[in-house]
C-alpha positions in Angstrom: -13.9 37.7 27.1 -17.4 36.0 26.0 -17.2 34.3 22.7 -19.2 35.4 20.0 -19.1 32.7 17.5 -18.6 29.0 18.1 -14.9 28.7 16.4 -13.3 30.9 18.8 -14.3 28.2 21.5 -12.9 26.1 19.5 -9.9 28.0 18.8 -9.9 28.8 22.7 -10.5 25.2 23.7 -7.5 23.9 21.2 -5.2 26.8 22.2 -5.4 25.9 25.8 -4.9 21.8 25.0 -1.5 23.2 22.8 -0.1 24.8 25.4 -0.9 22.1 28.2 1.3 19.9 26.1 4.0 22.1 24.2 6.7 24.7 25.6 5.2 27.6 23.8 8.8 29.2 23.4 10.4 25.9 22.0 7.5 26.2 19.4 8.2 28.9 18.1 12.2 28.1 17.6 10.6 25.0 15.7 8.4 26.7 13.7 11.2 29.5 12.6 13.4 26.7 12.1 11.0 25.0 9.7 10.3 28.6 7.7 13.9 28.9 7.4 15.1 25.1 6.5 15.2 24.2 3.0 15.6 20.1 3.2 16.3 19.6 -0.7 19.2 22.4 -1.4 20.9 23.8 -4.4 21.4 19.8 -5.0 18.4 17.9 -4.6 16.6 16.1 -1.9 18.5 12.7 -1.8 22.1 15.0 -1.8 20.5 16.4 1.4 19.9 13.1 3.1 22.8 11.1 2.1 25.0 11.4 5.1 21.8 10.1 6.8 23.0 7.4 9.9 20.2 7.5 12.4 17.0 5.1 11.5 14.0 6.8 10.1 10.3 6.9 10.6 8.2 9.5 8.5 4.6 9.9 9.2 1.7 11.5 7.0 -1.5 12.6 7.8 -4.2 11.9 5.4 -6.0 15.3 5.6 -2.8 17.4 6.3 -2.6 20.2 3.6 0.6 21.6 4.8 2.9 19.0 4.8 1.2 16.5 2.1 1.9 13.0 2.4 2.8 13.2 -0.9 6.1 15.3 0.1 6.3 12.8 3.1 6.5 10.2 0.8 8.9 11.5 -1.1 11.6 11.8 2.0 11.3 8.4 3.0 11.8 7.4 -0.7 14.4 9.3 -1.4 16.0 7.8 2.1 14.9 4.1 1.5 16.7 4.9 -2.7 20.0 5.4 -0.6 19.4 2.4 1.3 18.9 3.8 4.8 16.7 2.2 7.1 13.5 4.5 6.6 9.7 4.2 7.5 6.6 5.4 6.0 3.1 5.1 7.9 0.3 7.4 6.8 -2.7 7.8 9.5 -6.5 8.8 8.5 -7.2 11.6 11.0 -9.9 14.6 10.2 -8.0 17.7 12.0 -5.3 18.6 9.0 -2.3 20.2 9.8 -3.1 20.6 13.3 -3.7 16.6 13.9 0.1 16.5 15.5 -0.7 18.8 17.6 -3.9 17.0 18.7 -3.7 14.0 21.0 -3.8 11.5 18.5 -3.8 7.9 20.1 -2.7 6.2 16.7 0.1 8.7 16.1 1.6 8.8 19.8 1.8 4.7 19.5 3.3 5.1 16.4 6.1 7.1 18.4 6.1 4.7 21.6 6.6 1.8 18.9 9.4 3.5 17.0 11.3 4.4 19.8 10.8 1.2 22.4 10.1 -1.5 20.0 6.5 -3.6 20.8 3.8 -2.7 23.5 1.9 -4.5 25.7 -0.8 -4.9 22.8 1.7 -6.2 20.0 3.1 -8.6 22.6 -0.2 -10.0 23.5 -0.9 -10.4 19.3 2.2 -12.0 19.3 1.7 -14.6 22.0 -1.6 -15.6 20.6 -0.5 -16.2 17.2 2.1 -18.6 18.9 -0.2 -20.6 21.0 -2.3 -20.9 17.7 0.7 -22.0 15.4 1.3 -24.7 17.4 -2.7 -26.1 17.4 -4.5 -24.7 14.0 -4.0 -25.7 10.7 -4.7 -22.1 9.7 -2.0 -20.8 11.0 0.3 -23.8 9.7 -0.5 -22.5 6.6 0.0 -19.3 7.1 3.8 -19.5 7.3 4.2 -22.9 5.6 6.0 -21.1 2.8 8.0 -18.5 4.8 10.9 -21.5 6.2 11.3 -22.0 2.0 11.8 -18.7 1.1 13.9 -17.7 4.4 16.4 -20.9 3.4 16.7 -19.5 -0.1 18.0 -16.2 1.0 21.5 -15.6 2.4 23.5 -14.0 4.7 23.8 -10.6 4.6 21.4 -9.9 1.2 18.9 -7.4 0.6 15.5 -8.7 0.7 12.6 -6.8 -0.5 9.0 -8.1 1.1 6.0 -7.0 -0.9 2.2 -8.0 1.4 5.0 -8.1 4.6 1.8 -8.4 6.9 3.8 -7.8 10.2 7.1 -8.7 9.5 7.6 -11.9 10.9 9.9 -13.2 7.4 12.1 -10.0 7.2 12.6 -10.2 11.2 13.5 -13.7 11.6 16.0 -12.8 8.3 17.9 -10.1 10.3 18.1 -11.6 13.2 19.3 -15.4 11.9 21.1 -13.5 8.7 21.7 -10.1 9.1 19.7 -9.7 6.5 19.1 -5.7 5.1 15.1 -5.5 4.4 12.4 -3.2 3.4 8.9 -4.5 3.5 5.8 -3.1 2.4 2.0 -3.3 3.3 -1.1 -1.0 2.6 -2.4 -1.7 6.3 -1.7 0.5 8.8 -1.8 -1.9 11.7 0.4 -4.5 10.2 3.0 -1.7 9.0 2.6 -1.1 12.6 3.8 -4.2 13.9 6.8 -3.9 11.6 8.0 -0.8 13.5 7.6 -2.4 17.0 10.0 -5.2 15.3 12.7 -2.6 14.0 11.8 -3.7 10.2 11.6 -0.7 7.7 8.8 -0.8 6.4 6.8 1.0 3.3 2.8 1.3 4.0 1.6 2.0 0.4 0.6 0.4 -2.7 2.9 -2.6 -3.8 3.3 -0.7 -7.4 4.1 2.1 -6.2 7.0 0.9 -3.8 8.5 -0.8 -7.3 8.1 2.3 -9.2 10.3 4.2 -6.9 12.8 1.6 -6.3 16.3 1.5 -8.7 17.1 -0.9 -11.0 18.8 -4.0 -9.1 18.4 -2.4 -5.5 17.5 -5.9 -3.6 18.7 -9.1 -3.9 15.5 -10.8 -3.5 11.9 -9.7 -4.1 9.4 -12.1 -1.8 5.6 -12.0 -3.1 4.2 -14.4 0.0 0.6 -15.6 -1.1 0.2 -11.9 -2.1 0.5 -11.9 -6.8 -3.2 -13.6 -6.8 -4.1 -10.1 -4.8 -2.9 -7.6 -7.0 -4.1 -6.2 -10.2 -1.9 -7.2 -13.5 0.1 -9.5 -11.0 2.2 -10.3 -14.3 3.6 -7.2 -15.1 3.9 -6.8 -10.9 6.4 -9.7 -11.6 8.2 -8.7 -14.2 8.7 -5.0 -12.3 9.8 -6.6 -9.6 12.4 -8.5 -11.8 13.6 -5.1 -12.4 14.4 -3.7 -9.0 15.5 -7.3 -7.5 18.0 -10.0 -8.7 16.1 -12.9 -7.7 12.3 -13.2 -7.0 10.7 -15.7 -4.5 6.6 -16.0 -5.6 4.1 -18.8 -3.9 0.5 -19.1 -4.3 -2.2 -21.8 -3.8 -2.4 -23.6 -6.7 -6.1 -23.4 -7.6 -5.7 -26.5 -9.6 -5.1 -27.9 -6.7 -7.5 -31.7 -7.0 -9.9 -31.1 -4.1 -11.0 -27.7 -5.6 -11.7 -29.4 -9.2 -13.6 -32.2 -7.5 -16.1 -29.9 -5.1 -16.9 -27.8 -8.1 -17.3 -30.8 -10.4 -19.7 -32.2 -7.8 -21.3 -28.6 -6.6 -20.7 -26.5 -9.2 -19.6 -24.1 -6.5 -16.5 -23.0 -4.9 -14.6 -25.0 -1.7 -14.8 -23.3 1.7 -11.9 -24.4 3.7 -8.8 -22.4 5.1 -7.4 -21.1 2.5 -10.8 -20.1 1.0 -13.1 -18.9 4.5 -15.5 -16.7 2.9 -18.3 -16.6 0.3 -18.3 -15.4 -2.9 -20.1 -11.8 -1.7 -17.8 -11.5 1.7 -14.1 -11.8 -0.2 -11.8 -9.3 -1.8 -11.2 -10.0 -5.8 -8.3 -12.5 -6.7 -6.9 -13.8 -9.8 -6.9 -17.3 -8.3 -4.3 -19.3 -11.0 -2.6 -22.8 -11.3 0.6 -24.1 -11.1 0.4 -25.3 -15.1 -0.9 -21.2 -15.7 1.9 -19.5 -13.8 4.3 -21.6 -15.7 2.8 -20.5 -19.1 3.6 -16.9 -18.1 7.0 -17.8 -17.3 7.3 -19.2 -20.4 5.4 -16.8 -22.3 7.4 -14.2 -25.0 5.5 -11.4 -23.9 7.1 -12.2 -20.3 10.2 -12.0 -21.7 10.3 -8.3 -21.6 12.8 -8.5 -18.7 14.7 -12.3 -19.7 14.1 -14.3 -16.7 14.4 -17.9 -15.6 12.5 -20.5 -13.4 14.9 -21.5 -10.9 14.7 -23.3 -7.5 10.6 -24.6 -7.0 8.8 -26.4 -4.1 5.7 -27.7 -4.2 3.3 -28.8 -0.9 0.5 -31.6 -0.5 -3.0 -29.9 0.8 -1.4 -30.2 4.6 1.3 -27.7 3.3 3.8 -29.2 4.9 4.5 -32.9 2.8 7.1 -32.2 -0.1 4.7 -32.8 -3.5 7.1 -34.2 -6.6 4.7 -36.5 -8.9 1.8 -34.3 -11.0 2.6 -31.0 -9.0 -0.5 -29.4 -10.6 -2.9 -32.0 -9.8 -1.6 -32.6 -6.1 -0.2 -29.4 -5.0 -1.9 -27.3 -2.5 0.8 -24.4 -2.3 3.5 -23.8 -5.1 6.5 -21.6 -3.8 9.2 -20.7 -6.9 12.6 -19.2 -7.4 12.2 -16.8 -10.5 15.5 -15.5 -11.7 16.9 -12.5 -14.0 19.6 -13.6 -16.8 
């Protein structure tokens, strides 16, 4: 039949695509089941999910008006509160509720990564990173703190990695120490890499992730060079101490002598492996020194949740050699353990 309106042609086209991808009878049964199924039930969502044993990945679409991202997040957050292996990822897709029906490569790739592990793209990226690790100073610095923090974590402990990146730390701890971990990162590509490694991940804001987690739900909360990128970093550290018994914080020491000397000579920020971009290209960051961090730890307003500094390790400018003398002046990297009373 001749189509009188453009929308009819669109619906006809999408209908044909849909029939090619789905068995119509199966889809009717699924939608009927969804219409009759109440996930929350009479006793609440967490009660309904408490018997889940399988690994779970929840995927939301930013424009979905029927199954909204907030509702999908609630499912994954409830599972995480129950100590289940659950991940949440969110795909930016323009087609609203129809997004999961349309052939979205990002969505299909996530399903493949979840069911099959790393694909060729992710394996290639991992191989590149391995080769760089062997020869590049910048990549040595990327993982300089992970070994120290990894040594601090004990077997079978629970670890929350805030700003987890591609899940390298949590994967290593799972394989070497049987650690139960959850990563948090805002970047969908990095969160997808976590899925390929079998690491549970929550794609979203760090502060939101902390707010949803119960007190004492982790043995460790890790900030690997992440604190300086957060709004109100001091409050975020206190929130982490509520969730975890210990917090590991690593950061670049802005009081390092080369930074001071360069600024005194040239009146501008130094450019190197750490400070790569000019001010107009770099993101807002709260750079601070070792002295400023220890002043924060001892300040009365920081003791809303009482804690003390435990172990601390300082590396010199090469991020390899340990620094023990005058660390605020001579150390390029600082790694702290904060212990709640």
